[in-house]
N, C-alpha and C positions, 0 to 999 in steps of 0.2 A: 795658321788656318785663316782662310778668308772669312770676312764677316761684313754685314751691311751696317751702315750708319743709321741711327734713328732719325736723322735730319731728312725732311722731305722738302723738295723744291717744287714750286708751282708757279704758273702764270695766271694773272687775274686781269681781265679787261676792265678798265675804268674810264669813265667820262670825267674829264677835268676841264672846266671852262669851255665845253663844247668840242673838245678834242679827245678822241679815244686813244688811250695809252695801254700797252701791253706790259704789265708790271710783274717782274719776277720777285719772288720772296722765298725764303726758307723758314721752316718752323720745326720745332721739336718741343715735346713736353705737353703737359696738361695742367689746367688750373687757371689762375688769373693771367690774362694775356698781357705780355710785356712787348710793346712795339719798339723796335730798335732802329734808330736812324743813324746812318753813317755820316762822316764828314763830307764836305762839299766835293772833294776830289777822289772819293773812295767808292766802295760798294759794300754790300752786305757781308762779304767775307771778313770784314772788320770784327764781326761778332761771332766768328766760328768757335772760339773757345767757350763762350757762353752757351751756344747751341749744343755743345758736346758735354757740358757739365751736368752729370747725373744728379748732383745735389740740387741744382737749380731747376732742371727740367722735371724733377719729381714733384715740384710744387707750382711751377709756372709754365705757361705756354709762351715760349720765346719765339718772336716773329722778327726776322731780319730782312729788311726790304732793300732792293736795289731801286733807288729813285729813278724816274724816267731820265733817259740819256746817260745812265750810269750802269756799269756792270752788264747784266743780261737783260736789262730793261731797255730795249732798242728804241730809237726815235719812232714817233707815230708814223704809220704807213701812209696816211692820206695827206700829211702836211709836208710842205717844202721847208722843213725845219732849218736847213742850212741858209735860207734867205732871211731868217729872223734873227735879231740880236738876242743872244742867250743871256738872260738876267736871272739872278737868284732873288725872286720877289717873295716876300713873306706872305702876301695875300694868296699867291698861287700855291705855295706849299701848304698853307692852312686848308685851302680847298682840296688839295690832293689828299691830305691825311683824313679829312672828313669823308671823302669819297672812298678811301681805302677801308676805313673802319666800317662804313656802311656795307661795302662790298663783302667783307668777311663776317658781317653781322656780329661784330665784337661788342660786348657789354662792358662798359667802364674799363677800357684798357688803360694800362700804365704806359706812358711814353718816356723813353730815355734816348739820349743822343750825345754825341761828341761834337764839340765846337758849335757850328751852326745848328746841328741837330739838337743840342742841349738848349739853345735859345728858343727854338720852336717848341720843344717839349714843355718848357715853362709856360708857354702861352696856350698850349692845348689842354 
């Protein structure tokens, strides 16, 4: 029998350093928000098992984000992004996460991540 997943995917428009980004994220559950950042070369699908875990989502709101230029978060429309050198800058990612948290109106979220995402989570 067919059934729907409890995971909901959404797009959020965010301004990061004067550039509007259309950011895709998936979420499931209720409770303390846990924001999950994927590794540098991946996307939010990395967290699919956590999003489907009923024991976890019964106590936490799991939010898995596709960072800009990853997964379903396409490059900004008004920018000629292909002309710019793509750099993974810590200050940019910090600004991104602050904008994301404000955009979703999250209160005291928990950050977790793999690899680069784990390093940023420690600073957030």
